[in-house]
Each structure stands twice: as structure tokens, then as C-alpha cells.
C-alpha positions as a Markdown table, in Angstrom:
| # | Residue | x | y | z |
|---|---|---|---|---|
| 1 | Met | 0.2 | -0.1 | 0.1 |
| 2 | Ser | 1.5 | 3.4 | -0.6 |
| 3 | Lys | 1.9 | 6.3 | 1.4 |
| 4 | Lys | -0.8 | 8.9 | 0.7 |
| 5 | Asn | 0.2 | 11.8 | -0.3 |
| 6 | Met | 0.0 | 15.3 | 1.9 |
| 7 | Lys | -1.8 | 18.1 | 1.3 |
| 8 | Gly | -1.8 | 21.4 | 3.1 |
| 9 | Ile | -4.7 | 23.8 | 4.2 |
| 10 | Ile | -4.1 | 27.4 | 5.4 |
| 11 | Leu | -7.1 | 28.8 | 7.2 |
| 12 | Ala | -7.1 | 32.6 | 7.3 |
| 13 | Gly | -10.7 | 33.5 | 7.6 |
| 14 | Gly | -12.3 | 35.3 | 10.3 |
| 15 | Ser | -13.0 | 39.2 | 10.9 |
| 16 | Gly | -9.9 | 39.9 | 13.3 |
| 17 | Thr | -12.1 | 42.3 | 15.5 |
| 18 | Arg | -9.3 | 42.0 | 18.3 |
| 19 | Leu | -7.1 | 44.0 | 15.6 |
| 20 | Leu | -9.6 | 46.8 | 14.7 |
| 21 | Pro | -9.0 | 49.2 | 13.3 |
| 22 | Leu | -6.2 | 47.5 | 11.3 |
| 23 | Thr | -8.8 | 45.2 | 9.9 |
| 24 | Lys | -11.3 | 47.7 | 8.4 |
| 25 | Val | -8.9 | 47.8 | 5.4 |
| 26 | Thr | -7.3 | 44.0 | 4.8 |
| 27 | Ser | -7.6 | 40.5 | 6.4 |
| 28 | Lys | -5.4 | 40.0 | 9.6 |
| 29 | Gln | -3.3 | 37.2 | 8.1 |
| 30 | Leu | -2.0 | 40.0 | 5.7 |
| 31 | Leu | -1.2 | 42.4 | 8.2 |
| 32 | Pro | 2.7 | 43.0 | 8.7 |
| 33 | Ile | 4.9 | 40.6 | 11.0 |
| 34 | Tyr | 8.5 | 42.2 | 10.2 |
| 35 | Asp | 9.0 | 42.5 | 6.1 |
| 36 | Arg | 6.4 | 40.1 | 5.4 |
| 37 | Pro | 2.7 | 39.7 | 5.4 |
| 38 | Met | 1.6 | 37.1 | 8.5 |
| 39 | Ile | 0.2 | 34.7 | 5.9 |
| 40 | His | 3.8 | 34.0 | 4.6 |
| 41 | Tyr | 4.7 | 32.5 | 8.1 |
| 42 | Pro | 2.4 | 29.3 | 7.9 |
| 43 | Leu | 3.0 | 29.6 | 4.1 |
| 44 | Glu | 6.5 | 28.8 | 4.8 |
| 45 | Thr | 6.1 | 26.0 | 7.6 |
| 46 | Leu | 4.2 | 23.9 | 4.9 |
| 47 | Arg | 6.6 | 24.3 | 2.5 |
| 48 | Lys | 9.4 | 23.9 | 4.3 |
| 49 | Ala | 8.0 | 20.5 | 5.3 |
| 50 | Gly | 7.8 | 19.6 | 1.2 |
| 51 | Ile | 4.0 | 20.2 | 1.0 |
| 52 | Ile | 3.6 | 22.4 | -2.2 |
| 53 | Asp | -0.4 | 21.6 | -3.2 |
| 54 | Ile | -2.2 | 24.1 | -0.3 |
| 55 | Leu | -5.6 | 25.4 | -0.2 |
| 56 | Phe | -6.2 | 28.7 | 1.3 |
| 57 | Ile | -9.5 | 29.4 | 2.9 |
| 58 | Val | -10.1 | 33.2 | 3.3 |
| 59 | Ala | -13.1 | 35.3 | 4.2 |
| 60 | Pro | -15.0 | 36.7 | 1.4 |
| 61 | Asp | -14.4 | 40.7 | 2.1 |
| 62 | His | -10.2 | 40.5 | 1.1 |
| 63 | Ala | -10.1 | 37.7 | -0.9 |
| 64 | Gly | -8.9 | 39.6 | -3.8 |
| 65 | Asp | -6.1 | 40.7 | -1.5 |
| 66 | Phe | -4.6 | 37.1 | -1.0 |
| 67 | Leu | -4.6 | 36.4 | -4.7 |
| 68 | Lys | -2.4 | 39.3 | -5.5 |
| 69 | Tyr | 0.0 | 38.5 | -2.7 |
| 70 | Leu | 0.2 | 34.6 | -3.4 |
| 71 | Gly | -1.2 | 34.3 | -6.8 |
| 72 | Ser | -1.2 | 30.6 | -8.3 |
| 73 | Gly | 1.5 | 29.6 | -6.0 |
| 74 | Lys | 4.0 | 29.5 | -9.1 |
| 75 | Glu | 6.4 | 32.1 | -7.4 |
| 76 | Phe | 6.4 | 29.8 | -4.2 |
| 77 | Asn | 6.7 | 26.6 | -6.5 |
| 78 | Cys | 3.5 | 25.4 | -5.2 |
| 79 | His | 0.0 | 24.9 | -6.6 |
| 80 | Phe | -2.6 | 27.2 | -4.8 |
| 81 | Ser | -6.3 | 26.8 | -4.4 |
| 82 | Tyr | -8.9 | 28.8 | -2.9 |
| 83 | Glu | -12.2 | 28.7 | -1.2 |
| 84 | Ile | -14.3 | 31.6 | 0.6 |
| 85 | Gln | -15.5 | 30.8 | 4.1 |
| 86 | Asp | -18.7 | 33.2 | 4.2 |
| 87 | Lys | -19.1 | 32.7 | 8.0 |
| 88 | Ala | -16.4 | 31.5 | 10.5 |
| 89 | Gln | -18.2 | 28.7 | 12.5 |
| 90 | Gly | -14.9 | 27.0 | 14.0 |
| 91 | Ile | -11.6 | 25.6 | 13.0 |
| 92 | Ala | -12.8 | 22.3 | 12.0 |
| 93 | Gln | -15.0 | 23.9 | 9.5 |
| 94 | Ala | -11.8 | 24.2 | 7.2 |
| 95 | Phe | -12.3 | 20.2 | 6.4 |
| 96 | Gln | -16.1 | 20.6 | 5.5 |
| 97 | Ile | -15.0 | 23.7 | 3.3 |
| 98 | Gly | -12.2 | 21.6 | 2.0 |
| 99 | Glu | -13.7 | 18.2 | 1.4 |
| 100 | Asp | -13.0 | 18.0 | -2.4 |
| 101 | Phe | -9.6 | 19.6 | -2.1 |
| 102 | Ile | -8.7 | 17.0 | 0.7 |
| 103 | Ala | -10.4 | 13.8 | -1.5 |
| 104 | Asp | -8.3 | 10.7 | -0.4 |
| 105 | Asp | -5.1 | 12.2 | 0.9 |
| 106 | Asn | -4.0 | 13.2 | 4.2 |
| 107 | Val | -4.0 | 16.6 | 5.2 |
| 108 | Thr | -2.1 | 19.1 | 7.5 |
| 109 | Leu | -3.7 | 22.2 | 8.6 |
| 110 | Ile | -2.4 | 25.2 | 10.0 |
| 111 | Leu | -4.2 | 28.9 | 11.0 |
| 112 | Gly | -3.0 | 31.7 | 9.0 |
| 113 | Asp | -2.0 | 33.8 | 11.9 |
| 114 | Asn | 0.3 | 31.1 | 13.6 |
| 115 | Leu | 4.1 | 31.6 | 13.6 |
| 116 | Phe | 6.3 | 28.5 | 14.5 |
| 117 | Glu | 9.9 | 28.5 | 14.9 |
| 118 | Asp | 10.1 | 25.0 | 14.7 |
| 119 | Asp | 10.8 | 22.9 | 11.6 |
| 120 | Phe | 7.8 | 20.2 | 11.5 |
| 121 | Thr | 9.3 | 18.5 | 8.6 |
| 122 | Gln | 10.0 | 14.9 | 9.8 |
| 123 | Ala | 6.5 | 15.2 | 11.9 |
| 124 | Ile | 4.6 | 16.1 | 8.8 |
| 125 | Gln | 6.6 | 13.5 | 6.7 |
| 126 | Ser | 6.7 | 10.8 | 8.8 |
| 127 | Phe | 2.4 | 10.5 | 9.3 |
| 128 | Glu | 0.5 | 7.6 | 8.1 |
| 129 | Ser | -2.7 | 7.4 | 9.6 |
| 130 | Gly | -4.8 | 9.0 | 12.8 |
| 131 | Gly | -4.2 | 12.2 | 13.8 |
| 132 | Arg | -1.5 | 14.3 | 15.2 |
| 133 | Ile | -1.6 | 17.7 | 17.2 |
| 134 | Phe | 1.3 | 19.9 | 18.6 |
| 135 | Ala | 1.6 | 21.0 | 22.2 |
| 136 | Lys | 3.2 | 23.9 | 23.9 |
| 137 | Lys | 3.6 | 24.8 | 27.3 |
| 138 | Val | 2.3 | 28.4 | 28.2 |
| 139 | Ser | 1.2 | 30.7 | 30.8 |
| 140 | Asp | -2.4 | 31.1 | 29.9 |
| 141 | Pro | -3.7 | 27.6 | 28.7 |
| 142 | Glu | -7.0 | 28.7 | 29.9 |
| 143 | Arg | -7.5 | 30.7 | 26.7 |
| 144 | Phe | -6.7 | 27.6 | 24.5 |
| 145 | Gly | -7.5 | 23.7 | 23.9 |
| 146 | Val | -5.7 | 22.1 | 26.6 |
| 147 | Val | -4.3 | 18.5 | 26.9 |
| 148 | Glu | -4.1 | 16.5 | 30.0 |
| 149 | Phe | -1.2 | 13.6 | 30.1 |
| 150 | Asp | -0.4 | 10.6 | 31.8 |
| 151 | Gln | 2.7 | 9.9 | 33.5 |
| 152 | Asp | 3.8 | 8.7 | 30.3 |
| 153 | Asn | 3.5 | 11.8 | 28.4 |
| 154 | Arg | 0.2 | 10.0 | 26.8 |
| 155 | Ala | -2.5 | 12.4 | 26.0 |
| 156 | Thr | -5.3 | 11.4 | 28.1 |
| 157 | Ser | -8.1 | 14.3 | 27.7 |
| 158 | Ile | -8.5 | 17.8 | 26.0 |
| 159 | Glu | -10.7 | 20.6 | 27.1 |
| 160 | Glu | -11.8 | 23.8 | 25.0 |
| 161 | Lys | -10.7 | 26.6 | 27.1 |
| 162 | Pro | -11.1 | 25.4 | 30.5 |
| 163 | Gly | -12.1 | 27.5 | 33.6 |
| 164 | His | -9.6 | 25.3 | 35.4 |
| 165 | Pro | -6.9 | 23.8 | 33.1 |
| 166 | Lys | -5.8 | 20.4 | 34.0 |
| 167 | Ser | -2.3 | 21.2 | 32.7 |
| 168 | Asp | 0.0 | 23.9 | 31.3 |
| 169 | Tyr | -0.2 | 22.9 | 27.6 |
| 170 | Cys | -2.0 | 23.7 | 24.9 |
| 171 | Val | -3.1 | 22.8 | 21.6 |
| 172 | Thr | -1.4 | 24.8 | 18.9 |
| 173 | Gly | -2.6 | 26.0 | 15.5 |
| 174 | Leu | -0.9 | 23.1 | 13.6 |
| 175 | Tyr | -2.7 | 19.4 | 13.2 |
| 176 | Ile | -2.5 | 16.9 | 10.9 |
| 177 | Tyr | -5.0 | 14.1 | 9.8 |
| 178 | Asp | -5.9 | 11.3 | 7.7 |
| 179 | Asp | -8.9 | 11.1 | 5.2 |
| 180 | Thr | -11.2 | 10.0 | 7.8 |
| 181 | Val | -11.4 | 13.7 | 9.1 |
| 182 | Val | -13.9 | 14.6 | 6.6 |
| 183 | Asp | -16.4 | 12.2 | 7.9 |
| 184 | Lys | -15.2 | 12.9 | 11.3 |
| 185 | Val | -16.3 | 16.6 | 11.0 |
| 186 | Arg | -19.7 | 15.2 | 9.9 |
| 187 | Lys | -20.2 | 14.0 | 13.5 |
| 188 | Leu | -19.6 | 16.9 | 14.9 |
| 189 | Asp | -22.4 | 19.3 | 16.7 |
| 190 | Phe | -22.2 | 22.7 | 16.8 |
| 191 | Ser | -21.0 | 24.0 | 20.3 |
| 192 | Asp | -23.0 | 26.6 | 22.1 |
| 193 | Arg | -20.3 | 29.1 | 20.4 |
| 194 | Gly | -21.8 | 27.8 | 17.0 |
| 195 | Glu | -18.9 | 26.5 | 16.1 |
| 196 | Leu | -17.6 | 23.0 | 14.9 |
| 197 | Glu | -14.7 | 23.0 | 17.9 |
| 198 | Ile | -11.4 | 21.5 | 16.5 |
| 199 | Thr | -11.1 | 20.4 | 20.3 |
| 200 | Asp | -14.3 | 17.9 | 19.5 |
| 201 | Leu | -12.7 | 16.4 | 16.3 |
| 202 | Asn | -9.1 | 16.0 | 18.4 |
| 203 | Asn | -11.3 | 14.0 | 20.9 |
| 204 | Leu | -12.9 | 11.6 | 18.4 |
| 205 | Tyr | -9.0 | 10.5 | 17.7 |
| 206 | Leu | -8.2 | 10.3 | 21.1 |
| 207 | Asn | -11.4 | 8.2 | 22.0 |
| 208 | Glu | -10.4 | 6.1 | 19.1 |
| 209 | Gly | -6.7 | 5.7 | 20.2 |
| 210 | Thr | -5.3 | 7.1 | 17.0 |
| 211 | Leu | -4.3 | 10.3 | 18.0 |
| 212 | Asp | -0.3 | 11.3 | 18.7 |
| 213 | Val | 0.4 | 14.7 | 20.5 |
| 214 | Ala | 3.7 | 16.0 | 19.8 |
| 215 | Phe | 5.6 | 19.2 | 21.6 |
| 216 | Val | 6.6 | 22.2 | 20.1 |
| 217 | Lys | 9.9 | 23.2 | 21.4 |
| 218 | Gly | 11.1 | 26.5 | 19.8 |
| 219 | Ala | 9.2 | 29.7 | 19.8 |
| 220 | Trp | 5.2 | 29.9 | 18.9 |
| 221 | Phe | 3.3 | 33.0 | 18.5 |
| 222 | Asp | -0.7 | 33.1 | 18.0 |
| 223 | Thr | -0.9 | 36.5 | 16.5 |
| 224 | Gly | -4.2 | 37.5 | 17.2 |
| 225 | Thr | -3.5 | 40.2 | 19.4 |
| 226 | Phe | -1.6 | 43.8 | 19.1 |
| 227 | Glu | 0.5 | 42.4 | 21.7 |
| 228 | Ser | 1.5 | 39.2 | 20.2 |
| 229 | Met | 1.9 | 40.8 | 16.8 |
| 230 | Phe | 4.4 | 42.9 | 18.4 |
| 231 | Ala | 6.2 | 40.1 | 20.1 |
| 232 | Ala | 5.9 | 37.9 | 16.7 |
| 233 | Thr | 7.4 | 40.9 | 14.7 |
| 234 | Glu | 10.6 | 41.4 | 17.2 |
| 235 | Phe | 11.4 | 37.7 | 16.5 |
| 236 | Ala | 11.0 | 37.8 | 12.6 |
| 237 | Arg | 13.3 | 40.8 | 13.1 |
| 238 | Glu | 15.8 | 39.0 | 15.3 |
| 239 | Lys | 15.7 | 35.9 | 13.2 |
| 240 | Ser | 16.2 | 37.8 | 9.7 |
| 241 | Phe | 19.0 | 39.8 | 10.8 |
| 242 | Lys | 20.6 | 36.5 | 12.1 |
| 243 | Asn | 20.4 | 35.1 | 8.6 |
| 244 | Lys | 22.0 | 38.1 | 7.0 |
């Protein structure tokens, strides 16, 4: 049995209300992080891992701006596709929108406002089946999905934005799934927030015993606030100067 292809999805929808008034004129994921648009960084994470067939899921208001910057993908030695997310209804909705794109392949999803220092090439290229998510120790886990581990570092539970987190490890915005992901999303109910929750999807994989949780070792930025954007910009600037 031959190994399945790995496709990539970059989710860049949403309205970016926490970044108003900047997001009145453009998408959050096209705002600058030092010398590149934000979307450049998750794109590079996928490209570095050898993923060249990539679907961008964008909000309708600024879809043309993504096309201007990214084009067909030729400039990046990739093939880009685009879909519109008319209404942001959770991260897991990306797999509904991207059902035809995914087809029978495996897929790596990265959020368009996440910047990682780590190289995930080995984690992505070694993936075969099930699900693989990436956890990072943070000071404010209650803002995220939180992973609880047993003494052997095996995940035992995942809770979405818990009032009393069971650990300091949150789920970051990078996810790898096999082609059963589309069927699993069909089984999800909308949460009280009106969303198809990625935590519920991860728990489906966890409950069937096929979820692997890896750890993010380097810096990670969820750049949805002015403070996190500023920190990411400082980091990107420092890395840029080191590489010159």
C-alpha cells in the first residue's frame, strides 16, 4: 500500500475584530509581521515540510488581496487553491470547506495567524494515519484547548478553554489528519459558541486511540492580538538579522 499524499490547508478566515481598526482595510493574515505579511510564515512552515499543494480558506471581504500576494503559487513553487469561508464557524469547518480538495489524501492544517520557529518536516513526512497535534507549555492555558497527559506523556483528555486547566500545555494551530477527517467532522455538533470545535474533532481521534500529541520546542506565536503581533515582529526581525 503506497503512502498517501500530504496536502496543506491554511485557514485565513475570520474578521480579526481584536485587531480593529487595522482589519477594517485588510485581512488580519495580511498584516505585516516585520517584513512579510502574516500569511507568509505559516506558508513557509508547510513549504519547508515539502507540502506544495495548498488550499487557502479566506474570508470574502479581502479575498482579492490574498490573490494579489499569493497568486497561483508558481512564485512559491507550489500549487495554490482558494475557497471562501462565508461565515467563521470554527477551525474544524475548514475540513467541510476543503472536502473536495482533501479527497483521499492526508492533510496538514495550519492557522493563518500562527508563527512557529520549529521545523516540522519530520513530523509531517513521517505521518501515516490517525491524527497528530502539537502542544506547547504556556502561561495562560485557559485561552486555548488544553491537553492533559499521564505519567508516560500520553494524552488522556483535551478540554476547550477550561476554567480550571488540567495542565499548562495548550494545543497550537498546527494539525495533521488522515482522510477520515471529513467523515469525523460530519459527526460533530455545533458548540454553544456556534462553532465546529477542533477540540471535539481531536477528541474523536483521541477516543479511538489514534491521536498522537507532539511537542513544540521553539517559539510559537498566535498573532491575533496587538501584543502577540509585536512579539512576533520582534522575533522575526531578530531571526532575519541572524540570517543575513
